[in-house]
N, C-alpha and C positions, 0 to 999 in steps of 0.2 A: 132730443127730448131732455137732455141733461139740463138741470136747473140748480140754482144755488139753494142749498138746504139751510133751513133756519135752526136745525138741531145741532147739538154739540157733536164734534167729530173726535174719535179716539184713534190714534195711530198704532198699528200693530206691525210686528216684524214678519210674521207668517201666520197663515190660517189653514186649517184642514176642514174641508166641507164634504159631506156625503149627501147626495140626493138619492132617495129610495122610494120605491113604490112597486106596483104590479109591473110585470114585463110589458104591459100595454100602456103604461102611463107616460112613456116618453122620457124616462130618466137618462138614457144614454144620450139622447138629443139635448136634453137640458144641460147635462154635464159638459158635453162637448161645446155648447154655445158659451157657457161660463168660462171654459178653458180658453177658447179663442179670444174672448174679451180680456181675460187676464194676461194672455200673451201680448195682446195689443197694448195693454197698460204698462208693459215693460217688466212684469214680474217673471222671475224664474219659477218653474212649476214642474210637477210630476203628477200623473193621473193613474187611476186604477179602475177601469171598467169592470163590473162584476154582474153577470147576468145568468139566468137559469140555463141548464143544459137542454131542457125540453123546449121545443118550439112553441108549444102552447101550454105553458105550465099552469097548474090549477089556480084560478083567480082567487085572490084573497088569502092564499096560504103562504106560510113562511118559505116553503120550497119555491114558490113562484116570484119571490122578491127580486127585483132588478135594482142595482145600485151603481153609482158613479162617484168615485172619490177623487178630489183634487187637493193637492197641497201647493199653495202658491205663496211667494214671499219676496222680501227685499234682499234676501241673502241667498247663497247657493242652496238649492233644493236637490237632494239626492234620492228621495223616496216619496211615495204618495202619502206619507205620514203615518203616525201611530194612532193615538187617541184623537177623537174628533173635537173640534171647537164648535162646529155647527152640524146638526142633523136635520135635514129636511125630509119629512116623511109624508107620503100621500095617503097612507092607509095603516090600519093596525098592524098588519103583517110586517110592513117596513119598519115600524117602531120595534116590534118584537125581535126582528132579526138583527137590528143595528144599535139598539140602545146601550148595549154593553160596551160599545166603543166610545160613547160620548163622555167627555170629561165632566166631573162634578162642576157645576156652575156654568156648563156649556149651554149654548143656545139650541133650543128644540123648537122648530117650526112644524106644527102639526096641522094637516088638513083634516078638520073634524067631519068632513062630508062622509067618510066611510066608517066612522066610529058608531055604527048602529049595532043592534043586537046580533044580526047575522055576521057582519064584518068582524066583530070582536070574537065571536065564537069560532069562526073559521081560522082566525089567527091564533086561537088558543087562550084567549083572555076570558076569565070568569067575570071580571068587573072592568068597567071603563077606567083605564089608567089615568086619563085626563081628570077624572073626578075623584078617584079614591086616595089621592095623596101620595101615590107611589112615585111620582115624578118631582117630588119636592126638592131634590138635589139639583135641579136644572132650571134654567130660565125658559119657561114654557110660553110659547105664543100660539094659542089655539085659534085657528082661522077657518071659517067655512069657505074654503077655496072654491068648492063646487057652486055654491050660491053666488059668490062674487063673480065667478066666470059667467054664469047665466045672466047676471045683471048687466055685465059689460057687453053682452051680445044680444040682449033682448030685442034690439031694433033690427037685427039682421035676419030674424026668422029662420035660423039654421036648424037642421035636424038635431035631436037630443044627443045622438051619438057623436056628432061633429062637435057640439059644445063640450061634451065630456072630454074629448081628446085635446081640447085647448087648455085644460087646467094647469098643465105643466108650465105654460108660459106665464101664468099668474105668479106661480112660485118663483120662476126665473126672474121676472120683473122685480119682485120683492127683494130677492137676494142681490140683484144688481144694485138696487138702491142702497141696501144695507152695507154693501162693500164698495160703493162708488165706482162701479164698473162702467166703461164707456159704452153707451147704448147704440152708437152708430153701427157697430158690428151686427147687431140684431136686425136692423133695417136691411143691411146688405144680404145677410144670410136668408132672411125671410123672402126677400125679392128673388134670390136665386132658387130657393126651394119651391115657392108657390107662384112663380111668374105666370104659369098657365092656369092657375086657379085663383082668380082675383078675390073670390069670396073668402077663401081660406087665408089668403094673405092679409086681408083686412081684419078678419077675425082674430088672428094671432097677434097682429099689431095692437089691436084694442085691448086684448087680455094682458099682454105684456105691459102696456101703458097703465092699465088698471092696477096691476101688482106693484109697479114702481111708485105710483102716486099713493097707493094705500100705505106704503112705508113712510112716505114723506108726511102724510096728513093725519095718520092715526096716532093717537097719544100713547098707545101701548109700547111704542118704540121710543125710548128716551134719547137714544143717540145712534149714530151710524159709525162705520169704521173705514179707515183708509190703510192700504198696504202700499208703501212707496215702491217705486221702480227699483229693480235689482241693479247692481253695478256690474252689468254684463259687458264683455268686450264689445267694442264698437263694431258695427256691421249691420247687415240686413238679416232679420230673423223670420222664421215661420214656425208655427206649431206643427209638429210632425209625430206620427205614430211610428212604431218600429217596423210594421209591415210596409208603410209608405217609404220609409228610409231605405229598406232593402230593395224595393222596386226601383227607386230613383238611383240608388247606387249601382245596381246591375245595368240599368239603361245607360248610365254615364260611362261605366266601364266598357260597354260594347262600343259606344260612340268613340271613346278614346282609342280603342284598339282597332277601329276601322272595320268592324264586322257587325253583322246583324245580330240582335238579341232574339232568341227563340225561347219561349216558355211552353213546356208541355205539362199540364197540370190537371188536377181533379179537385173540385171544391171540398174543403174540409175545414171545420172550425179548429183552431183560430187562425188559419193560414190563408183563407180565401181572398183577403183584401189585396194580397200581392198580385194575384191574377187580375183582380178588378182594376187596380191601379195601372198595371202594365197594359191592359187592354185599351186604356184611354190614351196610350202613347203611340198608337199605330202610325200617326203622322210622322213620327220620328223613326219609322222603319221597324218598330218592335212588332214581332209576330207572337200572338198568344193563341194557343189551341186548348180548349176545354175538352179533354179526352174522356173516353167512356169509363176509364178506371185508372187507378194509380199506376198499374204496370204499363199501360199504354202511355201514360204521361211521361214516365222516365225513358221508355224505349223510343218514343218519338224524339225526345231531347237528345238521346244518343245518336240517332240518325242525323239530326240537325247539326250536332257537333262534328260528326264525321264529314258532313257536307260543308263545313267551314264557318258555322255560326258559333257565337258564344251561347251555349245552351244552359238552361236553367230548368229545374223542376222543384216544386215546393209542396210541402204537405205537413202533417203532424204525425205523432207517434204511430198510430195504426197504419197510416200510409207508408211510413218508412219500412214497416214490417213487410209490406207487399213489394216494395221497391228493392229489397236487399239483393235478390239474385241479379237484377239488372245492374246494380251498382258494381257487382263483380265483373259483369260484362264490360262496363265502362272502364274499369280498372285494368282489365287484361288487354283491352284495345288501346289503352293509354291515350285517351282523348280528353280535352278540357270540358268539364261539366261541373256546375255548381248545384248542390243539393241543399235546400233550405229546410230544416226541421224546426217548426214552431212547436215546442214541446208543450204537452198538456198532461193532466192527470191520467194515469193508467192503472192497471193494464186493460186490454181490450178497449171497449168504448170508454170505460173509466169515468173521468170527469171532463167531458169534452170542452167545457167553457171555463175551466179552472186551470191555473198555472202550475207547473211542476218542472223540475230539472232532472227527470228520471231517465233520460235517454242517453246519458253520457256513455255508459258501457256499451250500449247498442251502437252508438256512433263509432266507438273505438274498435270494437271487436265483433260486431254483429253481422259478420259475413262468413261463409264457409271458406276454408283455405286460408293461407297466410295472405291477408289482403288489407294492409294498412292504408288508410286514407288520411290526408291532412284534415284536421278538425279545428275550427275556431268558434268562438262564441261572443255574441254582442253583450255588452254590459248594461246598455240602456237603450231606449227607443232611438235616439239620434245616432247612437253608435252603430246602428244597423247599416247606415250609409257607408262608413269607413270599412266595416267588416265585409260588406258585399263587394266593395271595390277591391279589397285585399284578397278575398276568396277568388274573384275573377282573375286578378293578376297572377296569383299563384297557379290557378288551373291552366292558364295559357302558357305561362313560362315553363312549367314543369310537365305539361301535358298529362294531367291527372284529374280525376274527379275530386272535388273538395266539398266537405260538409260544413255548412254554417248553421250553428245552433242559436236559436232565439227561444223565447217561451211566451206563453199567453200574456204574461205581464208586460214584457218588453215589446211584444208585437202589437198589442192593442192599447197599451198605455201611450202617453204622449209627453213631450217636453219641447221647449224652444230649441230650434236648430239654427245655428249660425251658418248661413249659406256660404259655402267655401269659394275661394277665389279659384276660378278654373285654371289659371296659370300656375297655381301651386298644387294642383292635384298630382298624385303619383303617376309616373309614366307607365303605360301598359304597352309593352312591345309585342307585336304580333307579326310573325313572319311565316308565310306559306312557302314551302319548298317547291321550287319550279324547275330546278336543274337536275335532270336525270343522270348526269355523268357521275358514276361511282356511288350512286344513291342506293341505300338499302332501307327498307321500311322501318326496321327496328335498330338501325345504327343510331348511336346516342351522342348528344352533346356532352363533351367530357366534363363540363362544369356542373351541369344540372342533371345529367343522365336522362334528359327528355329526348324522345324521338321526334322526328320531323312531323309537322302538320301539313298534309298534302290534300288539296281539294280534289275530290273525285273528278275524273275526266282530264286531269293534267297529263299531257302527252308523255308517254314513256314511263309513267310512274304508277301504273296499275299495281294494286297489291290486294292480298286476301285479308278479310277480317272475319271474326267469329269468336266463339267462346272457348275453343280448344287452345291448349297451350301453344305459344308461338316460338318459332325458332328465333334465337337472339339477334339475328341479322335480317333474314329474309322475311320473317313474319309468317312463314308457312307452318302448317301443322307439324308439331314435333312431339313425339312420345319418348324422346331420349331422356334418360334419368338425369344425366349431368346437366343437360340444357334446362330442365325444369327447375333444378336447384339453383342454377345460375340466374334464371329469370326471376324466381321468387326473391332471391337476395337483391337483385338489381332494382326491382320495384320497391322493396323495402328501403334500400339505400337512397333511392330518389326522394322518397318522402322524408326520410331522416335528414337529408341534406338541406331541406327547407330551413333548418335551424339557423343556417348562415344568414337568413333574411330577417331573423327576429331581432328587435332592438333589445338593449340592455334592460333587464327587469328592474322596475322602480319599486323601492321600498318606502312606503309612507310611514315616516317615524324613524326612530333609532335603527341603525343598520345592523345592530345585534342586541341581544338582551334576553329578557324573560320569555315573552310570548309573541308569536307571529300568527296573525290571522290570514289564511289563504282562501281566496274566493275565486269563483269563475261565474260568468254570466250575470244574471240579474241580482245576485246577492251583493253586487258591488256597492250600491247606494246605501243600503241599510248598514252594511259592515263599515263603510267609510265613516258614516255618522257616529256609529257606536264606538269605534276605535278612537276617533278624535275627541268625543266626549270623555272617554275614560282617561285619555292622556291629559286633559285639562284638570283631572282630579288626581293626577300623580301616578296613574297606573302605567307600568312599563309594558306597552303593547304597540306593535307595529302591524302593518297590513301590506300584503302583496296580492295584486289581482292578476289573474291569468287570462289573456285573450286567446292564446294558443294552447290547445290541449294535446295535439299531436302535430308536430313534435313539441315536446315541452322545452322551454327556454334552456339554453346550455348552462346558464349561470344559476339556475334554480336550486340545484343540489347544494352548491356552496352557501347560498343564502339560508337554506333550511338548517344547515349545520351550525349556523351562528346563533340559533335561538334554542332555549331549553325546552320550550313547549310550542307545538304546532296545532292550531285549532282551525277546523274547516267547516264553516256554515254552508249547508246545502239544502235546497228544497227537494230532498229525496232521502232515502234511507242510508246514505253514505256511499258515494261512488268515487268522487275525486279523492276522498280520504284513503280509500283502498288503493288507488293508483299511486298516490304519494308514498304510501307504506311499501308498496311493491317495488317502485322504481328507486327509492332513495333509502329504504330501510330505516325510516324515521318513525317514531311512535306518535304519529298524527292522531288526533281525536276529532270526532265529528260533532257538530251542533246541527241537529236535523229537525226539519219541519215538513210534514206531509199532509197538509190540510187544504190544498187547493188554493192557497194564498201566498203571496211573497212574504219574506221575513219583515217584521217590523223592527225598527232600530232597537226598541226596548228588548225584544227577544234575543237579538244577537248580543246585546249588552249583558243580559242576564245569563246567557250561555257562557260567555267569557268569564264572568265573575264566578259562576258555579265551579268552573275548573280551577280558578285561582284560589278559591277558598276550600277546595276539596281536601 
């Protein structure tokens, strides 16, 4: 359907768009379709899905608003963006919830269909903002999308509810035209989604086309915009979410190790897509079991690991709380297990659809007894693949459970992912011990301190397992005081020894100086942009990002000592900052945000400047 426009075209380096409306307005689908098209157009991008915690949030209320934000551009994109260039809103509540993020002079596409007396009152408006002059700072395009959709579908005689559900594709078509997105992706996606419902396939095609042509033919739009392709490294890309990246990474790791991947899981937001993605890989030998609860999920994974599989269990904060005792069991058994925690706002049910980094202390210390686990965190959606591979490699090599932290933003956000060359992937060596001569269940590799992995039923190699303390060689139950201390220190030394595997810590910027910003997890993108912006303005500031939280890199202490000021942005009330103060006795300061949303670049920048000017 792409056609030559007769209107002027303005080129932009990057754009931030947010689609917003009721949770039933299809904003997540609209945003994901625009994202796919932008990836196909060669742009770098980052996204932020944002939706209500309640399954059926009150219609028309600010609490019920669903949004999807995408930042796409011709340069490196590290975050979903700060202020919006474009806000598309399907109802008054979407306008109320998101107008504060729209830049002055920004484009505001408003569906007037819902701006009636009831809709305005439900959203908390006393007067219609489209008519009262309160939107004068923006370029407002008020369009009756409901009527336009009905007109486009009047020949199909569809039920009113069906017509209503197609409105998002009119908005999508209009924005596709406005930013010159390739439309063939929509044809493919609609065919895939509605192949068994031809009437819906035709309806959405017509509405999308109507929105696209409305932009081209209506005089209210004086021009359209183009964002050139980004100069990305050559190769094959796909758009990927963090949850999908973790799923693919774990499946790849199992394949490379020559073992079956087993997932024992229980559905929980925002981690459920890992189970859904892995369930689709059964033809590759992946086994997924949706268990009756979180405890069954991890316990079944422990059984699978003991049986010779690469085992995985995934959840979010409340599920981790339920799995903690079983984590101790996996630790004392010394078997390979990957535990993925997709962090969300807490405590308790907290903010189940909102992001947070508040489980770091739980990951490091949240088990009874001296029970250290290796802990690493993904910095972006695509980084979930490498982190999952690394977690699996370490779990197998060191015979230990490993915790991988992501969060709601990295898990459900997306970015382009360069498909790796299989020949360049890290080797994952797996060896099942089969020789009973001189074998002891807890005899250790002198380099890694890992015990042998023995598949049950191997002749002459029967051994006892359970949660009671193990004899340091036989694995039999031991209540000996000296043995317990020895085993506690051995398990800790094994985890600490992983530090030998960690690469040299990279410092972005001067290697010493006034200020060092230290980040972990999803704060990477916004901090990277903030630090680089400040350096262009002459500010002496550098940046270190940590993938590994336990063990910490061996060179981190020396790096911290080379800077006068240590600042730590976190989406929590200050957890890594406490760890750095405790481990290295440095006067680290926190920059904290606990609002269910990732840091914007401007917030990290403001936090840094506030300390510099204090």
